[in-house]
N, CA and C atoms of all chains as a GROMACS GRO file, in nm:
protein
  591
    1MET      N    1  -2.974   0.904   1.603
    1MET     CA    2  -2.855   0.840   1.543
    1MET      C    3  -2.743   0.944   1.532
    2ASN      N    4  -2.633   0.924   1.601
    2ASN     CA    5  -2.525   1.022   1.594
    2ASN      C    6  -2.434   0.991   1.475
    3PRO      N    7  -2.343   1.084   1.441
    3PRO     CA    8  -2.260   1.062   1.320
    3PRO      C    9  -2.175   0.935   1.328
    4TRP      N   10  -2.137   0.892   1.450
    4TRP     CA   11  -2.053   0.771   1.459
    4TRP      C   12  -2.130   0.648   1.415
    5GLU      N   13  -2.256   0.637   1.463
    5GLU     CA   14  -2.338   0.522   1.423
    5GLU      C   15  -2.365   0.524   1.272
    6LEU      N   16  -2.394   0.644   1.221
    6LEU     CA   17  -2.422   0.655   1.077
    6LEU      C   18  -2.300   0.613   0.995
    7SER      N   19  -2.180   0.656   1.040
    7SER     CA   20  -2.058   0.618   0.968
    7SER      C   21  -2.037   0.468   0.973
    8ALA      N   22  -2.062   0.408   1.091
    8ALA     CA   23  -2.045   0.263   1.101
    8ALA      C   24  -2.141   0.190   1.008
    9PHE      N   25  -2.264   0.243   0.994
    9PHE     CA   26  -2.362   0.179   0.906
    9PHE      C   27  -2.319   0.189   0.760
   10ILE      N   28  -2.270   0.309   0.721
   10ILE     CA   29  -2.226   0.324   0.581
   10ILE      C   30  -2.107   0.233   0.552
   11LEU      N   31  -2.017   0.222   0.651
   11LEU     CA   32  -1.900   0.136   0.632
   11LEU      C   33  -1.942  -0.010   0.622
   12LEU      N   34  -2.048  -0.045   0.695
   12LEU     CA   35  -2.101  -0.182   0.686
   12LEU      C   36  -2.155  -0.207   0.546
   13LEU      N   37  -2.220  -0.104   0.485
   13LEU     CA   38  -2.265  -0.119   0.347
   13LEU      C   39  -2.147  -0.134   0.252
   14CYS      N   40  -2.033  -0.066   0.285
   14CYS     CA   41  -1.915  -0.078   0.199
   14CYS      C   42  -1.858  -0.219   0.202
   15MET      N   43  -1.893  -0.299   0.303
   15MET     CA   44  -1.838  -0.434   0.309
   15MET      C   45  -1.911  -0.530   0.215
   16ILE      N   46  -2.028  -0.490   0.162
   16ILE     CA   47  -2.104  -0.581   0.074
   16ILE      C   48  -2.025  -0.614  -0.053
   17PRO      N   49  -1.962  -0.516  -0.123
   17PRO     CA   50  -1.880  -0.554  -0.239
   17PRO      C   51  -1.768  -0.651  -0.204
   18CYS      N   52  -1.704  -0.632  -0.087
   18CYS     CA   53  -1.600  -0.726  -0.045
   18CYS      C   54  -1.657  -0.866  -0.030
   19PHE      N   55  -1.779  -0.874   0.026
   19PHE     CA   56  -1.843  -1.004   0.042
   19PHE      C   57  -1.872  -1.068  -0.093
   20LEU      N   58  -1.921  -0.986  -0.189
   20LEU     CA   59  -1.951  -1.040  -0.321
   20LEU      C   60  -1.825  -1.095  -0.388
   21VAL      N   61  -1.713  -1.018  -0.376
   21VAL     CA   62  -1.589  -1.067  -0.438
   21VAL      C   63  -1.540  -1.192  -0.366
   22CYS      N   64  -1.560  -1.198  -0.234
   22CYS     CA   65  -1.514  -1.314  -0.157
   22CYS      C   66  -1.589  -1.441  -0.198
   23ILE      N   67  -1.716  -1.428  -0.242
   23ILE     CA   68  -1.786  -1.552  -0.278
   23ILE      C   69  -1.777  -1.582  -0.426
   24ARG      N   70  -1.724  -1.489  -0.510
   24ARG     CA   71  -1.727  -1.516  -0.654
   24ARG      C   72  -1.589  -1.520  -0.720
   25GLY      N   73  -1.490  -1.445  -0.668
   25GLY     CA   74  -1.366  -1.427  -0.741
   25GLY      C   75  -1.277  -1.550  -0.738
   26ASP      N   76  -1.156  -1.537  -0.800
   26ASP     CA   77  -1.059  -1.644  -0.785
   26ASP      C   78  -0.982  -1.624  -0.654
   27ALA      N   79  -0.890  -1.715  -0.624
   27ALA     CA   80  -0.834  -1.722  -0.488
   27ALA      C   81  -0.764  -1.593  -0.447
   28MET      N   82  -0.682  -1.535  -0.536
   28MET     CA   83  -0.606  -1.417  -0.495
   28MET      C   84  -0.697  -1.295  -0.480
   29CYS      N   85  -0.800  -1.284  -0.567
   29CYS     CA   86  -0.894  -1.173  -0.552
   29CYS      C   87  -0.968  -1.184  -0.419
   30ARG      N   88  -0.997  -1.306  -0.378
   30ARG     CA   89  -1.064  -1.322  -0.249
   30ARG      C   90  -0.976  -1.275  -0.135
   31LEU      N   91  -0.843  -1.300  -0.148
   31LEU     CA   92  -0.752  -1.255  -0.042
   31LEU      C   93  -0.750  -1.102  -0.034
   32VAL      N   94  -0.750  -1.036  -0.150
   32VAL     CA   95  -0.751  -0.889  -0.150
   32VAL      C   96  -0.879  -0.837  -0.086
   33ALA      N   97  -0.993  -0.898  -0.122
   33ALA     CA   98  -1.121  -0.853  -0.064
   33ALA      C   99  -1.122  -0.876   0.086
   34LEU      N  100  -1.059  -0.986   0.131
   34LEU     CA  101  -1.054  -1.013   0.275
   34LEU      C  102  -0.972  -0.907   0.348
   35GLU      N  103  -0.860  -0.864   0.287
   35GLU     CA  104  -0.779  -0.760   0.352
   35GLU      C  105  -0.856  -0.629   0.361
   36ALA      N  106  -0.928  -0.594   0.254
   36ALA     CA  107  -1.009  -0.471   0.259
   36ALA      C  108  -1.116  -0.481   0.367
   37ALA      N  109  -1.181  -0.598   0.376
   37ALA     CA  110  -1.285  -0.615   0.477
   37ALA      C  111  -1.226  -0.610   0.617
   38ASN      N  112  -1.101  -0.658   0.634
   38ASN     CA  113  -1.036  -0.647   0.765
   38ASN      C  114  -1.019  -0.502   0.807
   39ALA      N  115  -0.968  -0.420   0.716
   39ALA     CA  116  -0.947  -0.278   0.750
   39ALA      C  117  -1.080  -0.212   0.785
   40MET      N  118  -1.186  -0.246   0.707
   40MET     CA  119  -1.316  -0.186   0.736
   40MET      C  120  -1.368  -0.230   0.872
   41THR      N  121  -1.348  -0.357   0.907
   41THR     CA  122  -1.399  -0.405   1.036
   41THR      C  123  -1.328  -0.338   1.152
   42VAL      N  124  -1.197  -0.316   1.138
   42VAL     CA  125  -1.124  -0.245   1.244
   42VAL      C  126  -1.185  -0.107   1.268
   43ILE      N  127  -1.212  -0.035   1.158
   43ILE     CA  128  -1.267   0.099   1.173
   43ILE      C  129  -1.411   0.094   1.226
   44ILE      N  130  -1.490  -0.008   1.184
   44ILE     CA  131  -1.627  -0.019   1.235
   44ILE      C  132  -1.626  -0.040   1.386
   45LEU      N  133  -1.537  -0.126   1.436
   45LEU     CA  134  -1.532  -0.150   1.581
   45LEU      C  135  -1.493  -0.023   1.656
   46LEU      N  136  -1.398   0.053   1.597
   46LEU     CA  137  -1.358   0.180   1.660
   46LEU      C  138  -1.476   0.277   1.665
   47LEU      N  139  -1.551   0.285   1.553
   47LEU     CA  140  -1.664   0.378   1.547
   47LEU      C  141  -1.774   0.337   1.645
   48LEU      N  142  -1.799   0.206   1.659
   48LEU     CA  143  -1.906   0.162   1.750
   48LEU      C  144  -1.866   0.186   1.895
   49ALA      N  145  -1.738   0.163   1.928
   49ALA     CA  146  -1.693   0.193   2.064
   49ALA      C  147  -1.709   0.341   2.095
   50GLU      N  148  -1.686   0.425   1.993
   50GLU     CA  149  -1.701   0.569   2.012
   50GLU      C  150  -1.849   0.606   2.021
   51ALA      N  151  -1.935   0.539   1.941
   51ALA     CA  152  -2.076   0.575   1.937
   51ALA      C  153  -2.144   0.546   2.070
   52TYR      N  154  -2.111   0.431   2.131
   52TYR     CA  155  -2.178   0.393   2.254
   52TYR      C  156  -2.099   0.429   2.378
   53GLN      N  157  -1.988   0.506   2.361
   53GLN     CA  158  -1.908   0.555   2.474
   53GLN      C  159  -1.857   0.441   2.562
   54ARG      N  160  -1.810   0.334   2.499
   54ARG     CA  161  -1.748   0.224   2.574
   54ARG      C  162  -1.600   0.224   2.542
   55VAL      N  163  -1.520   0.290   2.628
   55VAL     CA  164  -1.377   0.305   2.597
   55VAL      C  165  -1.304   0.170   2.593
   56PRO      N  166  -1.332   0.072   2.680
   56PRO     CA  167  -1.256  -0.054   2.672
   56PRO      C  168  -1.273  -0.128   2.541
   57PHE      N  169  -1.385  -0.104   2.469
   57PHE     CA  170  -1.407  -0.178   2.345
   57PHE      C  171  -1.311  -0.136   2.235
   58VAL      N  172  -1.240  -0.022   2.256
   58VAL     CA  173  -1.141   0.016   2.154
   58VAL      C  174  -1.031  -0.089   2.147
   59ASP      N  175  -1.008  -0.160   2.259
   59ASP     CA  176  -0.906  -0.266   2.260
   59ASP      C  177  -0.938  -0.374   2.157
   60LEU      N  178  -1.068  -0.403   2.138
   60LEU     CA  179  -1.106  -0.503   2.038
   60LEU      C  180  -1.055  -0.464   1.900
   61SER      N  181  -1.075  -0.335   1.868
   61SER     CA  182  -1.032  -0.286   1.738
   61SER      C  183  -0.880  -0.297   1.722
   62LEU      N  184  -0.808  -0.258   1.830
   62LEU     CA  185  -0.662  -0.265   1.825
   62LEU      C  186  -0.614  -0.409   1.807
   63THR      N  187  -0.677  -0.502   1.880
   63THR     CA  188  -0.639  -0.643   1.869
   63THR      C  189  -0.668  -0.697   1.730
   64LEU      N  190  -0.785  -0.659   1.674
   64LEU     CA  191  -0.818  -0.708   1.541
   64LEU      C  192  -0.721  -0.654   1.437
   65ALA      N  193  -0.676  -0.527   1.455
   65ALA     CA  194  -0.580  -0.471   1.359
   65ALA      C  195  -0.451  -0.553   1.359
   66LEU      N  196  -0.402  -0.589   1.479
   66LEU     CA  197  -0.280  -0.671   1.488
   66LEU      C  198  -0.301  -0.809   1.427
   67LEU      N  199  -0.411  -0.876   1.466
   67LEU     CA  200  -0.430  -1.014   1.424
   67LEU      C  201  -0.460  -1.023   1.275
   68ALA      N  202  -0.533  -0.923   1.220
   68ALA     CA  203  -0.564  -0.927   1.078
   68ALA      C  204  -0.438  -0.910   0.995
   69PHE      N  205  -0.345  -0.828   1.044
   69PHE     CA  206  -0.218  -0.812   0.972
   69PHE      C  207  -0.143  -0.946   0.967
   70GLY      N  208  -0.131  -1.012   1.082
   70GLY     CA  209  -0.064  -1.142   1.084
   70GLY      C  210  -0.138  -1.244   1.000
   71GLY      N  211  -0.271  -1.241   1.006
   71GLY     CA  212  -0.349  -1.336   0.928
   71GLY      C  213  -0.330  -1.318   0.779
   72ALA      N  214  -0.326  -1.190   0.734
   72ALA     CA  215  -0.306  -1.165   0.592
   72ALA      C  216  -0.169  -1.216   0.547
   73LEU      N  217  -0.067  -1.195   0.631
   73LEU     CA  218   0.067  -1.242   0.592
   73LEU      C  219   0.072  -1.393   0.583
   74VAL      N  220   0.009  -1.462   0.680
   74VAL     CA  221   0.010  -1.608   0.677
   74VAL      C  222  -0.066  -1.661   0.556
   75PHE      N  223  -0.182  -1.599   0.527
   75PHE     CA  224  -0.260  -1.638   0.409
   75PHE      C  225  -0.176  -1.623   0.282
   76ALA      N  226  -0.108  -1.505   0.269
   76ALA     CA  227  -0.030  -1.480   0.149
   76ALA      C  228   0.081  -1.584   0.136
   77ARG      N  229   0.145  -1.618   0.249
   77ARG     CA  230   0.253  -1.717   0.246
   77ARG      C  231   0.204  -1.853   0.199
   78PHE      N  232   0.086  -1.893   0.248
   78PHE     CA  233   0.036  -2.026   0.211
   78PHE      C  234  -0.022  -2.027   0.071
   79PHE      N  235  -0.072  -1.910   0.022
   79PHE     CA  236  -0.124  -1.906  -0.114
   79PHE      C  237  -0.014  -1.916  -0.218
   80GLU      N  238   0.114  -1.896  -0.178
   80GLU     CA  239   0.221  -1.903  -0.276
   80GLU      C  240   0.223  -2.040  -0.343
   81ARG      N  241   0.219  -2.146  -0.264
   81ARG     CA  242   0.234  -2.279  -0.325
   81ARG      C  243   0.135  -2.382  -0.275
   82TRP      N  244   0.087  -2.368  -0.150
   82TRP     CA  245   0.029  -2.486  -0.088
   82TRP      C  246  -0.123  -2.489  -0.088
   83LEU      N  247  -0.187  -2.381  -0.126
   83LEU     CA  248  -0.334  -2.382  -0.122
   83LEU      C  249  -0.391  -2.369  -0.263
   84MET      N  250  -2.398   2.432   1.611
   84MET     CA  251  -2.293   2.337   1.570
   84MET      C  252  -2.157   2.406   1.580
   85ASN      N  253  -2.075   2.360   1.670
   85ASN     CA  254  -1.946   2.428   1.690
   85ASN      C  255  -1.842   2.377   1.591
   86PRO      N  256  -1.727   2.446   1.580
   86PRO     CA  257  -1.627   2.407   1.479
   86PRO      C  258  -1.575   2.264   1.498
   87ALA      N  259  -1.567   2.216   1.621
   87ALA     CA  260  -1.516   2.078   1.641
   87ALA      C  261  -1.608   1.976   1.576
   88ASN      N  262  -1.741   1.998   1.587
   88ASN     CA  263  -1.834   1.904   1.525
   88ASN      C  264  -1.821   1.905   1.373
   89ILE      N  265  -1.803   2.026   1.317
   89ILE     CA  266  -1.789   2.034   1.172
   89ILE      C  267  -1.663   1.961   1.128
   90LEU      N  268  -1.554   1.978   1.205
   90LEU     CA  269  -1.428   1.910   1.172
   90LEU      C  270  -1.446   1.758   1.180
   91ILE      N  271  -1.516   1.712   1.285
   91ILE     CA  272  -1.539   1.568   1.300
   91ILE      C  273  -1.618   1.514   1.182
   92CYS      N  274  -1.726   1.585   1.142
   92CYS     CA  275  -1.807   1.536   1.030
   92CYS      C  276  -1.728   1.537   0.901
   93ALA      N  277  -1.642   1.639   0.882
   93ALA     CA  278  -1.562   1.643   0.760
   93ALA      C  279  -1.464   1.526   0.756
   94LEU      N  280  -1.399   1.497   0.870
   94LEU     CA  281  -1.303   1.386   0.872
   94LEU      C  282  -1.374   1.253   0.849
   95LEU      N  283  -1.492   1.236   0.911
   95LEU     CA  284  -1.565   1.111   0.890
   95LEU      C  285  -1.606   1.097   0.744
   96ALA      N  286  -1.650   1.206   0.681
   96ALA     CA  287  -1.692   1.198   0.541
   96ALA      C  288  -1.573   1.163   0.452
   97LEU      N  289  -1.456   1.224   0.481
   97LEU     CA  290  -1.337   1.192   0.401
   97LEU      C  291  -1.302   1.044   0.412
   98GLY      N  292  -1.304   0.992   0.536
   98GLY     CA  293  -1.272   0.851   0.556
   98GLY      C  294  -1.372   0.760   0.488
   99LEU      N  295  -1.501   0.796   0.496
   99LEU     CA  296  -1.602   0.710   0.433
   99LEU      C  297  -1.590   0.712   0.282
  100LEU      N  298  -1.557   0.829   0.224
  100LEU     CA  299  -1.540   0.835   0.079
  100LEU      C  300  -1.424   0.748   0.034
  101SER      N  301  -1.314   0.749   0.111
  101SER     CA  302  -1.201   0.668   0.067
  101SER      C  303  -1.233   0.519   0.082
  102PHE      N  304  -1.307   0.481   0.186
  102PHE     CA  305  -1.346   0.341   0.197
  102PHE      C  306  -1.443   0.301   0.087
  103LEU      N  307  -1.529   0.397   0.046
  103LEU     CA  308  -1.621   0.369  -0.065
  103LEU      C  309  -1.542   0.345  -0.193
  104LEU      N  310  -1.435   0.426  -0.214
  104LEU     CA  311  -1.350   0.406  -0.332
  104LEU      C  312  -1.286   0.267  -0.328
  105THR      N  313  -1.240   0.227  -0.208
  105THR     CA  314  -1.183   0.092  -0.194
  105THR      C  315  -1.284  -0.014  -0.233
  106ALA      N  316  -1.408   0.000  -0.182
  106ALA     CA  317  -1.509  -0.103  -0.208
  106ALA      C  318  -1.542  -0.110  -0.356
  107LEU      N  319  -1.558   0.008  -0.421
  107LEU     CA  320  -1.592   0.007  -0.564
  107LEU      C  321  -1.477  -0.050  -0.647
  108GLY      N  322  -1.353  -0.014  -0.611
  108GLY     CA  323  -1.240  -0.067  -0.685
  108GLY      C  324  -1.230  -0.218  -0.673
  109ILE      N  325  -1.252  -0.268  -0.551
  109ILE     CA  326  -1.244  -0.413  -0.532
  109ILE      C  327  -1.353  -0.483  -0.612
  110LEU      N  328  -1.470  -0.419  -0.623
  110LEU     CA  329  -1.581  -0.487  -0.693
  110LEU      C  330  -1.562  -0.482  -0.844
  111PHE      N  331  -1.517  -0.368  -0.899
  111PHE     CA  332  -1.526  -0.350  -1.044
  111PHE      C  333  -1.396  -0.370  -1.120
  112ILE      N  334  -1.280  -0.368  -1.052
  112ILE     CA  335  -1.155  -0.386  -1.125
  112ILE      C  336  -1.129  -0.536  -1.140
  113PRO      N  337  -1.119  -0.588  -1.262
  113PRO     CA  338  -1.109  -0.733  -1.276
  113PRO      C  339  -0.972  -0.788  -1.243
  114ASP      N  340  -0.864  -0.713  -1.272
  114ASP     CA  341  -0.730  -0.771  -1.261
  114ASP      C  342  -0.685  -0.771  -1.116
  115PHE      N  343  -0.619  -0.880  -1.076
  115PHE     CA  344  -0.578  -0.897  -0.937
  115PHE      C  345  -0.474  -0.794  -0.895
  116TYR      N  346  -0.373  -0.772  -0.980
  116TYR     CA  347  -0.267  -0.677  -0.941
  116TYR      C  348  -0.322  -0.535  -0.932
  117LYS      N  349  -0.418  -0.501  -1.020
  117LYS     CA  350  -0.475  -0.367  -1.013
  117LYS      C  351  -0.567  -0.354  -0.893
  118LYS      N  352  -0.628  -0.466  -0.856
  118LYS     CA  353  -0.717  -0.463  -0.740
  118LYS      C  354  -0.641  -0.429  -0.612
  119ILE      N  355  -0.514  -0.474  -0.605
  119ILE     CA  356  -0.435  -0.447  -0.484
  119ILE      C  357  -0.419  -0.297  -0.463
  120HIS      N  358  -0.408  -0.221  -0.575
  120HIS     CA  359  -0.390  -0.077  -0.560
  120HIS      C  360  -0.504  -0.013  -0.483
  121PHE      N  361  -0.625  -0.071  -0.498
  121PHE     CA  362  -0.740  -0.008  -0.435
  121PHE      C  363  -0.753  -0.041  -0.288
  122LEU      N  364  -0.660  -0.119  -0.232
  122LEU     CA  365  -0.656  -0.132  -0.086
  122LEU      C  366  -0.604  -0.004  -0.023
  123ALA      N  367  -0.524   0.072  -0.099
  123ALA     CA  368  -0.451   0.184  -0.038
  123ALA      C  369  -0.541   0.298   0.011
  124PRO      N  370  -0.639   0.350  -0.067
  124PRO     CA  371  -0.712   0.466  -0.014
  124PRO      C  372  -0.782   0.440   0.118
  125GLY      N  373  -0.846   0.322   0.132
  125GLY     CA  374  -0.911   0.293   0.259
  125GLY      C  375  -0.813   0.279   0.372
  126SER      N  376  -0.703   0.205   0.348
  126SER     CA  377  -0.612   0.177   0.458
  126SER      C  378  -0.516   0.290   0.488
  127LEU      N  379  -0.503   0.389   0.398
  127LEU     CA  380  -0.414   0.501   0.429
  127LEU      C  381  -0.493   0.626   0.466
  128ILE      N  382  -0.581   0.674   0.375
  128ILE     CA  383  -0.657   0.796   0.405
  128ILE      C  384  -0.764   0.768   0.510
  129GLY      N  385  -0.844   0.661   0.485
  129GLY     CA  386  -0.954   0.632   0.576
  129GLY      C  387  -0.907   0.595   0.715
  130ALA      N  388  -0.798   0.518   0.722
  130ALA     CA  389  -0.750   0.474   0.853
  130ALA      C  390  -0.677   0.583   0.927
  131VAL      N  391  -0.650   0.698   0.863
  131VAL     CA  392  -0.598   0.813   0.938
  131VAL      C  393  -0.711   0.910   0.971
  132ALA      N  394  -0.804   0.930   0.876
  132ALA     CA  395  -0.906   1.033   0.896
  132ALA      C  396  -1.004   0.995   1.008
  133ILE      N  397  -1.047   0.869   1.012
  133ILE     CA  398  -1.149   0.834   1.111
  133ILE      C  399  -1.091   0.830   1.253
  134PRO      N  400  -0.972   0.770   1.278
  134PRO     CA  401  -0.914   0.788   1.412
  134PRO      C  402  -0.884   0.933   1.445
  135ALA      N  403  -0.853   1.016   1.345
  135ALA     CA  404  -0.833   1.159   1.373
  135ALA      C  405  -0.962   1.222   1.423
  136ALA      N  406  -1.075   1.180   1.366
  136ALA     CA  407  -1.202   1.231   1.416
  136ALA      C  408  -1.224   1.188   1.561
  137VAL      N  409  -1.187   1.064   1.594
  137VAL     CA  410  -1.200   1.018   1.733
  137VAL      C  411  -1.111   1.100   1.824
  138VAL      N  412  -0.989   1.132   1.778
  138VAL     CA  413  -0.897   1.210   1.862
  138VAL      C  414  -0.951   1.351   1.882
  139VAL      N  415  -1.011   1.410   1.776
  139VAL     CA  416  -1.069   1.544   1.790
  139VAL      C  417  -1.183   1.541   1.893
  140HIS      N  418  -1.261   1.435   1.891
  140HIS     CA  419  -1.375   1.427   1.983
  140HIS      C  420  -1.332   1.398   2.125
  141GLU      N  421  -1.235   1.308   2.143
  141GLU     CA  422  -1.200   1.260   2.276
  141GLU      C  423  -1.083   1.335   2.338
  142GLY      N  424  -1.000   1.401   2.254
  142GLY     CA  425  -0.875   1.453   2.308
  142GLY      C  426  -0.777   1.338   2.330
  143LEU      N  427  -0.666   1.367   2.396
  143LEU     CA  428  -0.566   1.262   2.415
  143LEU      C  429  -0.597   1.181   2.540
  144SER      N  430  -0.718   1.125   2.546
  144SER     CA  431  -0.753   1.036   2.657
  144SER      C  432  -0.712   0.895   2.620
  145GLN      N  433  -0.764   0.797   2.695
  145GLN     CA  434  -0.728   0.658   2.666
  145GLN      C  435  -0.774   0.617   2.526
  146ALA      N  436  -0.899   0.651   2.493
  146ALA     CA  437  -0.952   0.614   2.361
  146ALA      C  438  -0.876   0.686   2.250
  147GLY      N  439  -0.840   0.812   2.274
  147GLY     CA  440  -0.769   0.887   2.171
  147GLY      C  441  -0.634   0.827   2.140
  148VAL      N  442  -0.559   0.790   2.246
  148VAL     CA  443  -0.426   0.733   2.224
  148VAL      C  444  -0.437   0.599   2.154
  149LYS      N  445  -0.538   0.519   2.191
  149LYS     CA  446  -0.554   0.390   2.122
  149LYS      C  447  -0.594   0.410   1.977
  150ALA      N  448  -0.674   0.514   1.949
  150ALA     CA  449  -0.709   0.542   1.809
  150ALA      C  450  -0.585   0.578   1.729
  151ILE      N  451  -0.492   0.655   1.791
  151ILE     CA  452  -0.367   0.688   1.722
  151ILE      C  453  -0.287   0.562   1.693
  152LEU      N  454  -0.283   0.469   1.792
  152LEU     CA  455  -0.213   0.342   1.773
  152LEU      C  456  -0.273   0.264   1.656
  153ILE      N  457  -0.408   0.260   1.649
  153ILE     CA  458  -0.473   0.188   1.539
  153ILE      C  459  -0.435   0.248   1.406
  154ALA      N  460  -0.433   0.383   1.399
  154ALA     CA  461  -0.398   0.449   1.272
  154ALA      C  462  -0.256   0.413   1.231
  155ILE      N  463  -0.161   0.420   1.327
  155ILE     CA  464  -0.022   0.387   1.295
  155ILE      C  465  -0.010   0.243   1.247
  156LEU      N  466  -0.080   0.153   1.317
  156LEU     CA  467  -0.072   0.011   1.283
  156LEU      C  468  -0.125  -0.015   1.142
  157LEU      N  469  -0.242   0.044   1.109
  157LEU     CA  470  -0.300   0.019   0.976
  157LEU      C  471  -0.214   0.080   0.867
  158VAL      N  472  -0.159   0.199   0.893
  158VAL     CA  473  -0.079   0.263   0.789
  158VAL      C  474   0.047   0.184   0.761
  159PHE      N  475   0.109   0.125   0.865
  159PHE     CA  476   0.230   0.047   0.840
  159PHE      C  477   0.198  -0.093   0.788
  160ALA      N  478   0.081  -0.146   0.821
  160ALA     CA  479   0.049  -0.283   0.779
  160ALA      C  480   0.011  -0.289   0.633
  161ASN      N  481  -0.049  -0.180   0.579
  161ASN     CA  482  -0.101  -0.189   0.443
  161ASN      C  483   0.006  -0.213   0.337
  162PRO      N  484   0.119  -0.138   0.334
  162PRO     CA  485   0.218  -0.166   0.229
  162PRO      C  486   0.279  -0.306   0.242
  163VAL      N  487   0.301  -0.349   0.366
  163VAL     CA  488   0.362  -0.480   0.387
  163VAL      C  489   0.271  -0.590   0.334
  164SER      N  490   0.142  -0.584   0.370
  164SER     CA  491   0.054  -0.693   0.327
  164SER      C  492   0.023  -0.681   0.178
  165SER      N  493   0.023  -0.558   0.122
  165SER     CA  494   0.004  -0.546  -0.023
  165SER      C  495   0.119  -0.611  -0.098
  166HIS      N  496   0.243  -0.584  -0.052
  166HIS     CA  497   0.358  -0.645  -0.119
  166HIS      C  498   0.355  -0.797  -0.104
  167ALA      N  499   0.321  -0.846   0.014
  167ALA     CA  500   0.318  -0.991   0.034
  167ALA      C  501   0.211  -1.054  -0.054
  168THR      N  502   0.097  -0.987  -0.071
  168THR     CA  503  -0.009  -1.042  -0.155
  168THR      C  504   0.032  -1.046  -0.302
  169ALA      N  505   0.093  -0.935  -0.350
  169ALA     CA  506   0.135  -0.933  -0.490
  169ALA      C  507   0.242  -1.038  -0.515
  170ARG      N  508   0.335  -1.054  -0.420
  170ARG     CA  509   0.441  -1.154  -0.434
  170ARG      C  510   0.382  -1.294  -0.438
  171ALA      N  511   0.282  -1.319  -0.351
  171ALA     CA  512   0.218  -1.451  -0.350
  171ALA      C  513   0.147  -1.477  -0.481
  172GLY      N  514   0.081  -1.374  -0.538
  172GLY     CA  515   0.013  -1.393  -0.665
  172GLY      C  516   0.109  -1.424  -0.776
  173ARG      N  517   0.226  -1.356  -0.778
  173ARG     CA  518   0.323  -1.382  -0.884
  173ARG      C  519   0.383  -1.522  -0.870
  174ILE      N  520   0.417  -1.561  -0.747
  174ILE     CA  521   0.475  -1.694  -0.728
  174ILE      C  522   0.374  -1.801  -0.765
  175ARG      N  523   0.246  -1.773  -0.736
  175ARG     CA  524   0.142  -1.871  -0.768
  175ARG      C  525   0.127  -1.888  -0.919
  176ARG      N  526   0.141  -1.778  -0.994
  176ARG     CA  527   0.122  -1.789  -1.139
  176ARG      C  528   0.247  -1.836  -1.210
  177LYS      N  529   0.364  -1.782  -1.171
  177LYS     CA  530   0.487  -1.809  -1.247
  177LYS      C  531   0.575  -1.915  -1.184
  178GLY      N  532   0.552  -1.950  -1.058
  178GLY     CA  533   0.635  -2.051  -0.994
  178GLY      C  534   0.751  -1.994  -0.916
  179GLN      N  535   0.791  -1.872  -0.945
  179GLN     CA  536   0.900  -1.812  -0.867
  179GLN      C  537   0.887  -1.661  -0.870
  180TRP      N  538   0.952  -1.598  -0.772
  180TRP     CA  539   0.944  -1.452  -0.761
  180TRP      C  540   1.043  -1.386  -0.856
  181GLN      N  541   1.161  -1.449  -0.873
  181GLN     CA  542   1.262  -1.393  -0.963
  181GLN      C  543   1.214  -1.405  -1.107
  182PRO      N  544   1.251  -1.311  -1.196
  182PRO     CA  545   1.211  -1.324  -1.336
  182PRO      C  546   1.280  -1.443  -1.402
  183ALA      N  547   1.210  -1.506  -1.496
  183ALA     CA  548   1.268  -1.616  -1.572
  183ALA      C  549   1.382  -1.562  -1.658
  184PRO      N  550   1.479  -1.648  -1.704
  184PRO     CA  551   1.599  -1.598  -1.774
  184PRO      C  552   1.569  -1.513  -1.896
  185ASN      N  553   1.468  -1.548  -1.976
  185ASN     CA  554   1.443  -1.469  -2.097
  185ASN      C  555   1.314  -1.389  -2.086
  186GLU      N  556   1.272  -1.359  -1.964
  186GLU     CA  557   1.146  -1.288  -1.948
  186GLU      C  558   1.166  -1.139  -1.967
  187GLN      N  559   1.079  -1.079  -2.050
  187GLN     CA  560   1.085  -0.934  -2.069
  187GLN      C  561   0.998  -0.868  -1.964
  188ILE      N  562   1.059  -0.785  -1.880
  188ILE     CA  563   0.982  -0.714  -1.780
  188ILE      C  564   0.957  -0.572  -1.831
  189PRO      N  565   0.831  -0.533  -1.848
  189PRO     CA  566   0.805  -0.398  -1.898
  189PRO      C  567   0.839  -0.293  -1.792
  190VAL      N  568   0.918  -0.196  -1.832
  190VAL     CA  569   0.952  -0.087  -1.740
  190VAL      C  570   0.902   0.042  -1.801
  191ALA      N  571   0.878   0.138  -1.714
  191ALA     CA  572   0.831   0.268  -1.762
  191ALA      C  573   0.945   0.336  -1.837
  192PRO      N  574   0.916   0.400  -1.952
  192PRO     CA  575   1.023   0.470  -2.024
  192PRO      C  576   1.074   0.588  -1.943
  193GLU      N  577   1.205   0.610  -1.953
  193GLU     CA  578   1.263   0.721  -1.876
  193GLU      C  579   1.219   0.853  -1.936
  194GLU      N  580   1.190   0.947  -1.849
  194GLU     CA  581   1.147   1.078  -1.898
  194GLU      C  582   1.270   1.160  -1.937
  195ASN      N  583   1.251   1.240  -2.040
  195ASN     CA  584   1.362   1.326  -2.081
  195ASN      C  585   1.382   1.437  -1.979
  196ALA      N  586   1.508   1.475  -1.963
  196ALA     CA  587   1.538   1.576  -1.862
  196ALA      C  588   1.483   1.712  -1.903
  197GLU      N  589   1.471   1.732  -2.035
  197GLU     CA  590   1.425   1.865  -2.077
  197GLU      C  591   1.276   1.874  -2.058
   0.00000   0.00000   0.00000
């Protein structure tokens, strides 16, 4: 197990609190936990692409970073009044 | 173990610690506005340290440049989405973003110049 895989595993454990808040909190707390989990997932994908030496998979991480940003903004906009 | 490996492990440990702080803050801080503050260490320190470790390992190859792009993207996205989330929470609770006419907004006391 190289350091990249180990880091990805520890980061995966860090997502468990986000999951717990996502299933128990009120609506806005869930949105915050979702944003934290998005950032962690971006880094996990980067670490796994590095661990298995698959350079094209870094694109997945880059795409998720862009889409998660847009998704968080759209969620925040709709949580203002309509959800 | 050469110096590059030590640097990589140190950067990875720094990033993991900041993400751990994010996770603990999200789990244990009850207030929504205070919870938003704990998005910052993971998305600022962690999202710079771990791509920096990738850049140290790979050099400025294709993966390295993309890691730099990811770091820039996360660092700029975090303040924007934090502000949007806090604004959405306030509008959801109070009905509007602007303060109500007789609402007292607590401000920090000004520090004395001396």
